[in-house]
C-alpha positions as CSV (number, residue, x, y, z in Angstrom):
1,X,-24.8,12.8,-32.0
2,X,-21.1,12.5,-30.8
3,X,-21.1,16.1,-29.5
4,X,-24.1,15.5,-27.3
5,X,-22.6,12.2,-26.2
6,X,-19.3,13.8,-25.2
7,X,-21.0,16.6,-23.4
8,X,-23.0,14.2,-21.3
9,X,-20.0,11.8,-20.6
10,X,-17.6,14.6,-19.9
11,X,-20.2,16.1,-17.5
12,X,-20.0,12.8,-15.6
13,X,-16.2,13.0,-15.7
14,X,-16.2,16.5,-14.3
15,X,-18.0,15.0,-11.2
16,X,-15.7,12.0,-11.3
17,X,-12.6,14.1,-11.0
18,X,-13.8,15.5,-7.7
19,X,-14.9,12.2,-6.4
20,X,-11.6,10.4,-7.3
21,X,-9.6,12.7,-5.1
22,X,-11.1,11.1,-2.0
23,X,-9.1,7.9,-2.6
24,X,-11.5,5.8,-0.5
25,X,-11.4,2.1,-1.7
26,X,-13.0,-0.8,0.2
27,X,-11.6,-4.4,0.0
28,X,-15.1,-5.7,-0.5
29,X,-16.5,-6.4,-3.9
30,X,-19.9,-5.9,-5.6
31,X,-22.6,-8.5,-5.4
32,X,-22.3,-9.5,-9.1
33,X,-18.5,-10.1,-9.0
34,X,-18.7,-13.7,-7.5
35,X,-20.9,-15.0,-10.1
36,X,-18.8,-13.5,-12.8
37,X,-15.6,-15.0,-11.5
38,X,-17.3,-18.4,-10.8
39,X,-18.6,-18.6,-14.4
40,X,-15.1,-17.5,-15.7
41,X,-13.5,-20.6,-14.3
42,X,-14.9,-22.4,-17.3
43,X,-12.7,-21.5,-20.3
44,X,-15.5,-21.5,-22.8
45,X,-17.5,-19.0,-20.6
46,X,-14.4,-16.8,-20.2
47,X,-14.1,-16.7,-23.9
48,X,-17.8,-15.7,-24.1
49,X,-17.3,-12.9,-21.7
50,X,-14.4,-11.7,-24.1
51,X,-16.7,-11.9,-27.0
52,X,-19.6,-10.1,-25.4
53,X,-17.2,-7.3,-24.2
54,X,-16.0,-6.9,-27.8
55,X,-19.5,-6.6,-29.0
56,X,-20.1,-3.9,-26.2
57,X,-17.1,-2.0,-27.4
58,X,-18.1,-2.2,-31.1
59,X,-21.6,-1.2,-30.4
60,X,-20.3,2.2,-29.1
61,X,-17.0,2.5,-31.1
62,X,-17.5,1.1,-34.7
63,X,-13.8,1.7,-35.3
64,X,-12.7,-1.1,-32.9
65,X,-11.6,-4.2,-34.7
66,X,-10.5,-7.5,-33.2
67,X,-6.9,-8.1,-34.4
68,X,-6.0,-11.6,-35.8
69,X,-2.7,-11.9,-34.1
70,X,-2.9,-14.9,-31.9
71,X,-0.1,-17.5,-31.5
72,X,0.7,-20.5,-29.2
73,X,2.5,-19.5,-26.0
74,X,4.4,-21.5,-23.5
75,X,4.0,-20.2,-20.0
76,X,5.6,-21.3,-16.7
77,X,3.4,-22.6,-14.0
78,X,4.2,-23.2,-10.3
79,X,7.0,-21.8,-8.2
80,X,8.4,-24.8,-6.4
81,X,10.7,-27.5,-7.6
82,X,11.7,-28.1,-11.3
83,X,10.1,-25.6,-13.8
84,X,6.7,-26.7,-15.2
85,X,5.3,-25.4,-18.4
86,X,2.0,-25.1,-20.1
87,X,1.3,-24.4,-23.7
88,X,-1.6,-22.1,-24.7
89,X,-2.9,-22.9,-28.1
90,X,-3.6,-20.1,-30.7
91,X,-7.2,-20.5,-30.0
92,X,-6.8,-19.4,-26.4
93,X,-7.4,-15.7,-26.4
94,X,-8.1,-15.0,-22.7
95,X,-7.0,-16.9,-19.6
96,X,-6.8,-16.6,-15.8
97,X,-3.3,-17.0,-14.1
98,X,-2.5,-16.5,-10.5
99,X,-0.4,-13.6,-9.5
100,X,2.7,-15.6,-9.0
101,X,2.5,-17.1,-12.4
102,X,1.9,-13.7,-14.0
103,X,5.0,-12.4,-12.3
104,X,7.1,-15.5,-13.4
105,X,6.0,-15.0,-17.1
106,X,6.0,-11.1,-17.2
107,X,8.9,-9.8,-15.3
108,X,8.2,-6.2,-14.1
109,X,4.5,-7.0,-13.3
110,X,3.5,-5.8,-9.8
111,X,1.8,-7.9,-7.1
112,X,-1.3,-5.7,-7.4
113,X,-1.7,-6.4,-11.1
114,X,-5.3,-7.2,-12.1
115,X,-4.7,-8.1,-15.8
116,X,-2.7,-7.3,-18.9
117,X,-2.9,-7.7,-22.7
118,X,0.0,-9.5,-24.3
119,X,0.4,-7.8,-27.8
120,X,3.0,-10.3,-28.9
121,X,0.6,-13.3,-28.4
122,X,-2.6,-11.7,-28.8
123,X,-3.8,-12.9,-25.4
124,X,-5.7,-11.3,-22.4
125,X,-4.3,-12.5,-19.0
126,X,-6.5,-11.9,-16.0
127,X,-5.1,-12.3,-12.5
128,X,-7.1,-15.0,-10.6
129,X,-9.3,-13.6,-7.9
130,X,-8.3,-9.9,-8.5
131,X,-10.2,-8.8,-11.6
132,X,-13.7,-7.6,-12.3
133,X,-15.7,-6.3,-15.2
134,X,-13.5,-3.2,-15.3
135,X,-10.4,-5.2,-15.9
136,X,-12.1,-7.2,-18.5
137,X,-13.2,-4.2,-20.5
138,X,-9.8,-2.4,-20.1
139,X,-7.7,-5.3,-21.4
140,X,-10.2,-6.1,-24.1
141,X,-10.0,-2.4,-25.3
142,X,-6.2,-3.0,-25.6
143,X,-6.8,-6.0,-27.8
144,X,-8.8,-3.9,-30.2
145,X,-6.9,-0.8,-30.2
146,X,-4.2,0.7,-32.3
147,X,-1.6,-0.3,-29.7
148,X,-2.3,-4.0,-30.3
149,X,-0.5,-3.7,-33.6
150,X,2.0,-1.0,-32.6
151,X,3.0,-2.1,-29.1
152,X,6.2,-0.1,-29.5
153,X,4.2,3.2,-29.4
154,X,2.4,2.0,-26.3
155,X,5.6,1.3,-24.6
156,X,6.9,4.9,-25.3
157,X,3.7,6.5,-24.2
158,X,2.4,3.9,-21.7
159,X,0.6,6.2,-19.3
160,X,-1.1,8.2,-22.0
161,X,-2.4,5.0,-23.6
162,X,-3.3,3.5,-20.3
163,X,-5.2,6.6,-19.2
164,X,-7.1,6.8,-22.6
165,X,-7.9,3.0,-22.3
166,X,-9.4,3.5,-18.7
167,X,-11.2,6.6,-19.9
168,X,-13.0,4.5,-22.6
169,X,-13.6,1.7,-20.1
170,X,-15.5,4.2,-17.9
171,X,-17.5,5.4,-20.9
172,X,-18.4,1.7,-21.7
173,X,-19.4,1.0,-18.2
174,X,-21.6,4.1,-18.0
175,X,-23.4,2.9,-21.1
176,X,-23.6,-0.8,-20.6
177,X,-23.1,-1.5,-16.9
178,X,-24.3,1.5,-14.9
179,X,-23.8,-0.3,-11.5
180,X,-20.2,-1.0,-12.4
181,X,-19.7,2.5,-13.4
182,X,-21.1,4.0,-10.3
183,X,-18.8,1.7,-8.1
184,X,-15.8,2.6,-10.4
185,X,-16.5,6.3,-10.3
186,X,-16.9,6.3,-6.6
187,X,-13.8,4.2,-6.0
188,X,-16.1,1.8,-4.0
189,X,-14.2,-1.4,-4.5
190,X,-10.5,-2.3,-4.8
191,X,-11.1,-4.8,-7.7
192,X,-12.8,-2.3,-10.0
193,X,-11.2,1.0,-8.8
194,X,-10.0,3.5,-11.4
195,X,-6.5,2.9,-12.6
196,X,-4.1,5.6,-14.0
197,X,-6.2,8.2,-12.2
198,X,-4.2,11.3,-13.2
199,X,-4.3,10.3,-16.8
200,X,-7.9,9.7,-16.9
201,X,-8.4,13.1,-15.5
202,X,-6.1,14.5,-18.2
203,X,-8.2,12.9,-21.0
204,X,-11.4,14.0,-19.2
205,X,-10.2,17.6,-19.3
206,X,-9.0,17.2,-22.8
207,X,-12.6,16.3,-23.8
208,X,-13.9,19.7,-22.5
209,X,-12.3,21.1,-25.6
210,X,-12.5,18.5,-28.4
211,X,-15.0,15.8,-29.4
212,X,-14.5,12.2,-28.4
213,X,-14.4,11.4,-32.1
214,X,-10.9,12.9,-32.1
215,X,-9.7,10.5,-29.4
216,X,-11.1,7.6,-31.2
217,X,-8.9,8.4,-34.1
218,X,-5.9,8.2,-31.8
219,X,-7.0,5.0,-30.1
220,X,-8.4,2.7,-32.8
């Protein structure tokens, strides 16, 4: 079963490698994105999206496990005047912040950031107005991966881990959200364009010689 699945997906990625070279990305977004973002303004709905994404991942990759690390976190909000802080409870596992708040709390983050996973607190941070389903899947994959408990290894091999995460995000979209996959593969919209392209290509090429099962042992 895995062998057939890998051949089918790798076949898609052979075509993907050619298409990604065009680099054409529109600033427009897909028709489903506004509804996804609107519903996510409700914290309970955003958490529901996270849980659904974990279910999507686990339905394809049984090795994926939601890690229990989740602690309270104090974040700085606002950029004018005296510093203001907000405390996120341990129950908050996913949240939207605007780009200035992300850059305040995560030095080194770029203005183009769409999301991140904070392994120290077990929280997914999404950049308000800049993310789409690809980002949600990508960051949720981090939260159930081996790098969630060995963040030191991710820091040492960040591009390899990020490329493999994006590779698996593409696989999940191809299986669960075909419209999202097509837009991602074609680099159609900025908010869901492929990240770490050269490393996605690397893992795609790697899968021409080994089964995806071997990559799962590395990742989860």
